[in-house]
N, C-alpha and C positions, 0 to 999 in steps of 0.2 A: 640621295645623301643621310647619314645617319641622323638620327633625330637624339638629340641629348634627352636624358630623362633627369627631372629635379628630384631628387632624393630629400624627404624630410629628415630633420636632425633627430636622431632617436632620443626619445622621453618629451619632445617637442610637444604643445598641445597646439591645435589648429588656433592661429590669431593670436598667439603668445609669440613675442619678439625676445632675443636675447637682452633687450636695453630694459624691458619693463623691469619697473622696482619694485622691489617686496610688497610696498603699501599700494600698488596698482596690480597687484597679482592678479589674473583672470578677470580683469574690469572690476576690482576692489570687491570678489567674492565675501571674502573674510570681512570687510566692513559691513557689507549687508547682512551676514550673518549675524554677527555681533550687534549691530541694532537693532533686527528683529528681537533677538534676545533680550536686550536690554528695555524694548516696548513691550514685550509680552509681561516681565518683571514689574515695571510700570503700572500695566493695565491691571495686572492683580492685586498690585497694593490697593489701587483705589476700587476695585470692584469687590475682592473678597473681604467681608465683614471680619474684624477678628476684635473679642472683645476682652479688657475694655480697650484696647489699642493695639496696634500693629509691635511686636516686638521679637526679640530672636527667639524668645521660648513657644511660642505660635508653632503651629503646623507648617503655616507659610513660611514664618521664619525659618524653621529648621529646614525645610524645602531649598531656599535662597541660600541657606548658610552649607548645605550638602553641595548644591551645585557651585558655589564659591569656592570652597576648599578643593573640591575636586579640580577647579580650574588652576588655582594655586599651583596644586601638587604636578599637573601636566605643563605648566609654563616652565616649571624648572627644570624640566627635562629637557629644555632647548641646547643648554650646555652641552649632553650629551650628544644630542642629535646632530651637534655640529661636526661629532666627530666622523660623521658618516657620509658620503654623498652620493645620493639618490637622484633621481629624475622622476618627473610626472607629478601626479598627483601628489604625492607627500614628498618632493622635493624639500629642498631645504629654504629655498624660497617661499614656496608654500606654506611651511611649517612657521618661519619667521612670520608672513604676514599673519597667520592665526594668532600667534604671541600677541603680536602687538595690538590686533583688533579685540582680538578676546582679554586681553590683559585690560585694556579701557573699559571693556565691558562690566569689570569687577568694580569699577565704581559705581555704578549703579546698583550692581547686584548686592556688593557688602555694604551700601548705604542703606537700602531698602532692608537688608538682612537686620539692620541693627536697631530697626524701628526709628532712628532718629533720637536711640537713647543711649549716652556717653555719660561715662563716668573714671575714675582713678582705679581703674580694674585691667586684669588681663585681658579684657575682651575689649575695650578700647585701645590698649596698648597693640593688639592685634590687627585693628582698624589703621590707626596710625602708621604702623610698619606699613602696611599694605599700600597708603597713601602716597608714603614716600618712595617705595618700589617702584609705582606706576609714574610718580614726576620724574624721577630719576631715568626710568626709560624714557621720558617724552622727552626730555633734554638728551635723550641717546639718539632718539629719530633725528631730532633737528641738528645734532653735531654730523651725522652721517649723510644727511641731506645737504648740508652746508660746507662743511670744513675742509673735504677732501680737493674741492676747487680750488678754497683758498691756499691748501697746499702746493698744489701742482702750480699755481700763479706764481708762490713765492718763492718756490725753487728754480723756476727758469729753465728747466731741463738738467736741473744740477740734482745730483742723490746727495744725501746728508755725508757720506764719507767723502765724496767729490768738495762738498762745502768744507768739511774738516781739513782734509789736502791743502786746500787754497789757502786756508787758516794758517797752517803749520807752516806754508813757503812764506807767507810774507813775515811769520815772527823770525825764521831765518835768517832773511833780507833786513830785518829790523836790528836783529842783533849784530850783524855786521856793519850795517850802518851806523849805529850806535857808538861804535868802538872809539870814533875820534873826538866823539863830544867832552864838553866839559862833564866834572863829576857828577855836579848836580842833576845838569840835564840827562848823563847816561843813566843816572839811578832811575829817573822817571821812567825813560823807555825800559830797562829792565824790570820795575814796577809793573809794567803791561805785560810783561814774557811772562811773569811770576806768578799773577795771578790768574784763578781759576775765572773764565770769564761768564762761565755758567752753573757757577756755584748758587746756594741759597735756598734750596728745595724746591717742592712743587709748588709754593706759595709764589715763590717770586720767579717761576716760568711761568705761571697762570697770569702773573699780572705784567709780565714783560718788561719791569722797571730794573734797573740795575742802577742804582743813584750812586754807588761807590766803586766805579767801574773807572779800572786805573789806566785803560787806553783813554778814554774819552778826556780824563785830568792830565794825561801827558801831552796828548796832543795840544790842548787849549793851553798848555804852559808854555810848549814848544812855538805854538802860533804867537802868543805872545813874546816870545823873544827875537821871531821873523818879524814882527809888524813893521819895526821903525829901523831895521837893519838896510843899507843899500845893499842890490841885488850886485855881489862881486864876482858873479859868473858861478861855477860848480860850489856848493854850499853844503856842507853834512846835514843841517838844520834842514835846509828845502827837500832833501831826500827822506829825512827822518818823518818831517812834517806830512810828506805825501803819502808815506806809507802808512803811517798812522791814520791816514784818512780812509785810505782802502781798506786798513783793517777795520775801523768804525765799522764801514759800508756792512762788510761780511759778516762782521758779529751782529748788527741789526737783522740781517737775514737770517742766521741760524739761531739767533733768539727767537723771533717770529716763527720760525720752524718748530721749534722747540714748545713754544707757547701752542701754538693751534693743535699740535699733538698731544700737549697735555691735556688741552680742552676736547679732543677728541676721545681720551680714554678717560678722564676724572672720573666721568659719572658710574663707571665700572665700581671703581674704588668706595661707590656708596650703593651702585645697584644690587653688585654681588654679596658683601656682607649682611646687608640689612634684609635680602632675601632669605640667607640663613636665618637670621634672627626673626623672621616671619615665620619662617615654619616651625621654629622654637615655641613663640608666641600662641601660633595656631595651635599646635599640640596641645600645649597647656588649658587653651580656651575651650578646645574639644573636652579633655578629660575632666574641667573641672563643670562643665555643662552636664554631662552623663552621669557624671559618680558624686558631685557635689550638689546638685540643684533637685 
């Protein structure tokens, strides 16, 4: 009987599974490296005597500043690195793990570089921008760790185009069902059809609140009309009411979908532009130190 041979997946490292997240990559290898780097920086800060006090202009401050600047420049290369897919030691997963943990180590390295001396100058500006980039990145880690599951649960195996198709189908039914209604009621249904139910920009999407929703207003008005009317069989109002209820349910799902997508992406609107601002401020910081001090 032939014996089946088990082949290893190319580029896979022994003990690593496809489901390992970038935070756990190689048993937290880059977290350990970043922690060791931070501890060395902290130990040096307390063990090395700098007179009159630690500052960015001391030899130790220059050393930390050089390490920090090189780290910042290397961290910005992740966007370029994503364009090439490779495996093994420098896989995208490994690079992303290093990006996260070495980026966090900049909190220690950058702060100790300053010697806790801050002011209204380009040096403090560079530090503040660095912290904003790091904090936005932390939000990005949280978003990618939690929001995709919420997105999947909200969609219930429907794609965004499928949800929008369902919404358009109900709108067509509403258009036909609203024809026999009295003018003022037909106008309410038409307002639901005419309104962009997702308008309002990024802030509206993030809040998930649409206080001027025409569909909600039309459904409430028609529900009041039918509240005290006797049930005489086939009633256009009842059909329109049921369609508006279905439309509200789909709108709620799509709006939540858009909210979760916005929450998943909004950090990049901070992280990326502020990174470019950080590079500019860092360049000004370095130039001013070496040419004007």
